[in-house]
VOPAGU-2260 file (C-alpha; in pm, 1 decimal, decimal comma):
REM VOPAGU-2260
SITE   aa  ch    i         X         Y         Z
SITE  MET   A    0   -2687,9   -5525,9   -3131,3
SITE  PRO   A    1   -2797,4   -5139,2   -3194,4
SITE  ASN   A    2   -3090,7   -5054,8   -3289,4
SITE  LYS   A    3   -3186,7   -4948,5   -3612,3
SITE  THR   A    4   -3127,5   -4565,1   -3550,3
SITE  THR   A    5   -2779,5   -4641,7   -3347,0
SITE  GLN   A    6   -2730,5   -4828,4   -3679,9
SITE  ILE   A    7   -2772,3   -4496,1   -3908,3
SITE  VAL   A    8   -2563,2   -4252,9   -3667,2
SITE  SER   A    9   -2332,8   -4469,2   -3726,4
SITE  ASP   A   10   -2317,1   -4506,0   -4077,7
SITE  CYS   A   11   -2331,7   -4128,5   -4071,9
SITE  LEU   A   12   -2038,1   -4094,7   -3860,1
SITE  GLU   A   13   -1803,7   -4366,2   -4062,3
SITE  GLY   A   14   -1908,5   -4102,1   -4402,3
SITE  VAL   A   15   -2115,4   -4414,6   -4541,7
SITE  PRO   A   16   -2332,6   -4295,3   -4913,5
SITE  GLY   A   17   -2703,0   -4176,3   -4815,8
SITE  ALA   A   18   -2709,2   -4272,7   -4415,6
SITE  THR   A   19   -2744,9   -3875,6   -4361,9
SITE  ALA   A   20   -3027,9   -3849,6   -4602,0
SITE  ILE   A   21   -3180,4   -4201,1   -4398,9
SITE  LEU   A   22   -3121,4   -3989,2   -4073,7
SITE  ILE   A   23   -3356,8   -3701,4   -4138,9
SITE  GLN   A   24   -3556,6   -3859,7   -4349,2
SITE  ARG   A   25   -3651,6   -4080,3   -4059,8
SITE  PHE   A   26   -3721,5   -3807,8   -3810,9
SITE  LYS   A   27   -3789,7   -3468,7   -4035,8
SITE  ASP   A   28   -4166,2   -3529,3   -3983,4
SITE  ARG   A   29   -4145,1   -3509,7   -3606,4
SITE  VAL   A   30   -3909,5   -3279,7   -3597,6
SITE  PHE   A   31   -4122,9   -3051,1   -3845,1
SITE  GLY   A   32   -4437,6   -3108,4   -3601,3
SITE  LEU   A   33   -4276,1   -3033,5   -3308,6
SITE  CYS   A   34   -4103,9   -2683,3   -3438,0
SITE  TYR   A   35   -4436,5   -2582,9   -3605,9
SITE  ARG   A   36   -4582,1   -2667,4   -3264,0
SITE  MET   A   37   -4423,0   -2471,4   -3103,9
SITE  LEU   A   38   -4339,5   -2160,0   -3295,2
SITE  GLY   A   39   -4688,7   -2160,5   -3488,3
SITE  GLN   A   40   -4551,0   -2065,9   -3889,8
SITE  ARG   A   41   -4513,8   -2310,8   -4112,7
SITE  GLU   A   42   -4165,5   -2036,5   -4243,5
SITE  ASP   A   43   -4042,5   -2037,4   -3923,8
SITE  ALA   A   44   -4075,8   -2418,5   -3848,0
SITE  GLU   A   45   -3915,4   -2507,2   -4200,3
SITE  ASP   A   46   -3626,2   -2319,5   -4101,0
SITE  ALA   A   47   -3599,5   -2442,9   -3699,1
SITE  THR   A   48   -3609,4   -2773,1   -3860,5
SITE  GLN   A   49   -3339,4   -2716,0   -4147,1
SITE  GLU   A   50   -3098,7   -2558,2   -3862,2
SITE  THR   A   51   -3166,5   -2860,1   -3649,0
SITE  PHE   A   52   -3023,0   -3130,9   -3876,4
SITE  ILE   A   53   -2739,7   -2919,0   -3964,8
SITE  ARG   A   54   -2648,9   -2898,6   -3547,6
SITE  VAL   A   55   -2794,9   -3320,8   -3548,4
SITE  ILE   A   56   -2541,7   -3359,8   -3800,8
SITE  ASN   A   57   -2226,5   -3191,4   -3722,4
SITE  ASN   A   58   -2218,7   -3279,7   -3382,1
SITE  LEU   A   59   -2330,4   -3681,1   -3380,8
SITE  HIS   A   60   -2005,6   -3784,1   -3282,2
SITE  ARG   A   61   -2117,0   -3566,9   -2954,0
SITE  TRP   A   62   -2441,4   -3822,1   -2836,1
SITE  ASP   A   63   -2425,7   -4047,4   -2616,3
SITE  SER   A   64   -2456,7   -4361,2   -2785,4
SITE  GLU   A   65   -2536,1   -4518,6   -2461,0
SITE  ARG   A   66   -2904,1   -4281,7   -2424,5
SITE  SER   A   67   -3185,9   -4227,9   -2691,4
SITE  PHE   A   68   -3119,4   -4080,1   -3020,7
SITE  GLU   A   69   -3403,4   -3901,6   -3037,9
SITE  PRO   A   70   -3463,9   -3735,6   -2700,7
SITE  TRP   A   71   -3112,9   -3588,1   -2779,9
SITE  LEU   A   72   -3262,6   -3439,0   -3123,8
SITE  PHE   A   73   -3571,0   -3332,7   -3010,5
SITE  THR   A   74   -3396,8   -3168,3   -2725,1
SITE  ILE   A   75   -3175,7   -2997,4   -3015,8
SITE  ALA   A   76   -3474,8   -2910,8   -3196,4
SITE  GLY   A   77   -3630,4   -2730,8   -2896,6
SITE  ASN   A   78   -3315,7   -2501,6   -2824,6
SITE  ARG   A   79   -3327,3   -2436,6   -3177,3
SITE  CYS   A   80   -3719,8   -2309,2   -3167,4
SITE  ARG   A   81   -3654,7   -2135,0   -2846,7
SITE  THR   A   82   -3384,7   -1940,8   -3046,0
SITE  LYS   A   83   -3586,6   -1817,2   -3288,0
SITE  LEU   A   84   -3900,0   -1757,5   -3061,4
SITE  LEU   A   85   -3604,5   -1513,7   -2839,3
SITE  LYS   A   86   -3516,4   -1391,3   -3150,2
SITE  ARG   A   87   -3905,7   -1289,6   -3234,9
SITE  SER   A   88   -3983,7   -1121,2   -2907,6
SITE  LYS   A   89   -3659,8    -896,7   -3012,7
SITE  GLN   A   90   -3765,5    -795,1   -3329,5
SITE  LYS   A   91   -4102,8    -710,6   -3173,1
SITE  GLU   A   92   -3960,4    -526,4   -2919,3
SITE  VAL   A   93   -3752,8    -332,1   -3171,3
SITE  GLN   A   94   -4032,5    -268,1   -3409,0
SITE  LEU   A   95   -4222,3    -109,6   -3124,6
SITE  GLY   A   96   -4013,1     107,2   -3057,0
SITE  GLU   A   97   -3921,0     155,4   -3393,9
SITE  ASN   A   98   -4275,1     262,2   -3428,4
SITE  VAL   A   99   -4327,3     528,2   -3078,0
SITE  ASP   A  100   -4022,4     683,8   -3292,3
SITE  VAL   A  101   -4128,6     688,9   -3579,3
SITE  ALA   A  102   -4286,4    1051,2   -3518,4
SITE  SER   A  103   -3966,4    1178,5   -3413,7
SITE  LYS   A  104   -3759,5    1073,6   -3678,9
SITE  SER   A  105   -3643,9    1379,4   -3950,1
SITE  HIS   A  106   -3608,7    1321,0   -4309,2
SITE  ALA   A  107   -3285,3    1291,3   -4313,4
SITE  ALA   A  108   -3268,1     966,8   -4135,9
SITE  THR   A  109   -3505,5     837,3   -4363,6
SITE  GLY   A  110   -3308,6     883,0   -4631,0
SITE  LEU   A  111   -3012,3     742,6   -4429,4
SITE  ILE   A  112   -3199,4     470,7   -4433,6
SITE  GLU   A  113   -3370,0     436,1   -4787,6
SITE  GLU   A  114   -2956,5     486,4   -4901,3
SITE  ILE   A  115   -2816,8     201,4   -4682,1
SITE  ARG   A  116   -3113,0     -19,4   -4842,4
SITE  CYS   A  117   -2968,5     131,4   -5213,4
SITE  ALA   A  118   -2619,2      -0,6   -5097,4
SITE  VAL   A  119   -2664,7    -322,5   -5005,3
SITE  THR   A  120   -2903,7    -425,1   -5361,4
SITE  LYS   A  121   -2572,5    -350,1   -5469,9
SITE  LEU   A  122   -2358,6    -554,6   -5270,1
SITE  SER   A  123   -2279,5    -936,6   -5420,3
SITE  ALA   A  124   -2523,8   -1255,7   -5315,5
SITE  LYS   A  125   -2318,9   -1416,3   -5090,0
SITE  HIS   A  126   -2225,7   -1042,9   -4871,9
SITE  GLN   A  127   -2534,9    -907,5   -4929,1
SITE  GLN   A  128   -2709,5   -1215,8   -4771,5
SITE  ALA   A  129   -2437,9   -1239,0   -4467,5
SITE  PHE   A  130   -2491,4    -841,3   -4394,9
SITE  ARG   A  131   -2909,8    -909,6   -4462,2
SITE  LEU   A  132   -2879,6   -1211,5   -4158,0
SITE  PHE   A  133   -2590,2    -978,0   -3934,9
SITE  HIS   A  134   -2734,1    -682,8   -3942,1
SITE  GLU   A  135   -3181,3    -769,1   -4012,0
SITE  SER   A  136   -3237,3   -1078,7   -3867,5
SITE  GLN   A  137   -2970,9   -1010,5   -3605,4
SITE  CYS   A  138   -2777,5   -1360,7   -3634,3
SITE  SER   A  139   -2461,0   -1459,7   -3483,7
SITE  TYR   A  140   -2158,6   -1517,0   -3759,9
SITE  GLN   A  141   -2194,1   -1885,8   -3652,0
SITE  GLU   A  142   -2535,1   -1888,4   -3706,3
SITE  ILE   A  143   -2484,7   -1803,3   -4043,4
SITE  ALA   A  144   -2247,7   -1981,7   -4080,8
SITE  GLU   A  145   -2445,4   -2294,1   -4006,3
SITE  LYS   A  146   -2716,3   -2142,2   -4265,0
SITE  LEU   A  147   -2510,7   -2085,3   -4603,6
SITE  MET   A  148   -2265,8   -2390,6   -4488,7
SITE  VAL   A  149   -1948,4   -2216,1   -4431,4
SITE  PRO   A  150   -1664,5   -2172,4   -4205,8
SITE  VAL   A  151   -1721,0   -1883,4   -3960,5
SITE  GLY   A  152   -1430,2   -1688,9   -4018,1
SITE  THR   A  153   -1551,8   -1658,0   -4407,9
SITE  ILE   A  154   -1895,8   -1551,2   -4265,8
SITE  LYS   A  155   -1757,7   -1229,5   -4061,4
SITE  THR   A  156   -1510,8   -1141,7   -4382,4
SITE  TRP   A  157   -1817,8   -1185,7   -4593,2
SITE  VAL   A  158   -1957,3    -960,0   -4313,6
SITE  HIS   A  159   -1694,0    -676,9   -4289,0
SITE  ARG   A  160   -1637,9    -659,3   -4675,3
SITE  ALA   A  161   -2025,2    -590,5   -4727,7
SITE  ARG   A  162   -1984,8    -288,8   -4426,8
SITE  LYS   A  163   -1693,9    -160,8   -4653,5
SITE  GLN   A  164   -1893,3    -165,3   -4957,2
SITE  VAL   A  165   -2118,4     -45,2   -4809,4
SITE  VAL   A  166   -1980,2     282,2   -4644,5
SITE  SER   A  167   -1798,3     348,3   -4958,7
SITE  GLN   A  168   -2092,4     351,0   -5186,7
SITE  LEU   A  169   -2258,3     606,2   -4902,0
SITE  LYS   A  170   -1961,6     765,2   -4911,2
SITE  ARG   A  171   -1919,2     795,2   -5317,1
SITE  ARG   A  172   -2364,3     896,4   -5312,1
SITE  LYS   A  173   -2259,7    1249,5   -5061,7
SITE  ALA   A  174   -1962,0    1299,0   -5284,9
SITE  LEU   A  175   -2143,6    1307,4   -5576,8
SITE  GLU   A  176   -2422,9    1500,1   -5411,3
SITE  ASN   A  177   -2168,0    1776,4   -5340,6
SITE  GLU   A  178   -2044,6    1829,8   -5648,7
């Protein structure tokens, strides 16, 4: 006889309405607790918890029902946290590098950064979000697709179109300055 968790997972796989919500409700506090202990920041822990459940739901068919569900779930949560910690350490390295180089940056480079930021704010909301997640948060296309719950191909298109629009806006501004 299957245990309650196995039955809920089975219901999720069969598309029973509300089964996914029941599964998430059953484990969300424990997953959040793990993420919070690993990351030490509430916002990051909330993000990691959400990412964990997105991965779990998308990969339920891969879970071996002969094994316990919780270790599988917590392994996914731990991996999400380690990925966030790795990104956090890379961002700190970049910030440290930027701080060292600040004195050597020219006024023109600072102006260009501001121009790019201005151009990005003129993008549509979905293009702006995909562009920022890719370039500022350094998320992969797959991670962005999972966060925004759209296909990877759509994310690639959005990032590409956002880049083209930013470049186009920068060229227009340059042309206006030269007139």
